[in-house]
N, C-alpha and C positions, 0 to 999 in steps of 0.2 A: 517391554519390561526394562526397568531402570537397573543398571548394574550397581552393586553396592561394594564399596571398598572394605576389605577386611583388615582395618587398621585400628589400633587402640588410639585413645586420645593422646597418649604420649608420642606415638609414632607420627600422628598427624601434626602435632606440635613441632616435632623435629623437622618434618618437611617444610613447615611454615618458616622455621628458623633458617633452614638451609636456603630457601628462596630469598628471604630477607638479606642474608649475608651476600648472596650473589648480587642482589640489587644495590647493596652498599658498595660493591666493587664495580658498579656501572653496567652490569648485565641486566637488560630488561627482559624479564621472563613473561612470555605471553600465555603459556599454558604448561601444566604439569600433568602427565598421564601415568598412572600407576599400571604396571603390567607384571607378569610373572606370577609367582606363587600367591602373593597377597591379592592380586586381582582375581585369581582363580579360587581363592579360599582354601588353598592347600599349603598352609604354612607350618613351620616347625619353630622351635625356640630360637634357632640361629638363622632363620630365613632372612635373606637379603630383602631390602625394600627397593625393588627395581622401579626406577622412574625415568620417563622420557622428559627431558627439559627442552621446551620449544622456545626459541628466540630468533628473531630476525638477525641478530648479531652472530649467529652460528652459521657454519657452512663454509668457512674460509680455510681453517686448519683444524681438522677433526682431532688430531693428536694433542695439539695444544689445548683445545677446548675440553677434551676428556681429562687432561691433567689438571686444568683449572677446576673443573667440577669435582673431581676426586679430592683435590686438596681441600676445598671448602667442605665437602661432605665429611671428611675425616675429622674436621673441627667440631662437627655436630654429632655424628654417630657413624661408626665404621660399617654398619649394616646398610647404609644408604648407598645404592649403586646407580648413580645418575649417568644417563647417556644423552649427549647433546644432539639436537636436531634443529635445522632451520625448517620453517613451515613447508617448503617445497619437498623436503626429504620424505614427508609422509605421503607423497604422491607416488613413491617408488613401489609399484606393485610387484616387483621382482625380488625385493628384499624380504627374506624370511622374518627378520626382526620387525619390519614395518607390518607385515601380515599378522604377526603375533600381537602387536600393539593394537591394530585395527580390530582384531577379533575379540581380544580379552581386555583391552585397555579401558581404564576408568579415569575420567577427568577428575582431577583433584582441585577443589576450590582453593585458590590462593588467597591467603589473608595477608595483606600488605601491612607493613609497620605503620603505625600512626605517629604523626609528628606532634 
């Protein structure tokens, strides 16, 4: 069964804009995975939009990477809660966050900006 994201067009557009802004800053995003309440279909008016942002450029300084993602997210919508991951991070079966993402996560199609 294919999991379906519980996002409005507006929320999907905000994620697209967020990814485009990251790429304008030189961050190559390979994948975005929605998790948390939106992935589970249990949202409220002020629910955060929890997303795992996967990039081969992450994994060096998680604090700096989180600050960069949060700074960009705040320019788009304060409800976006991005978490940086390098692809190898998703192999950590001891991380409860990774387990949550693997169990409930939904891949979000990334729409790249057209030139």
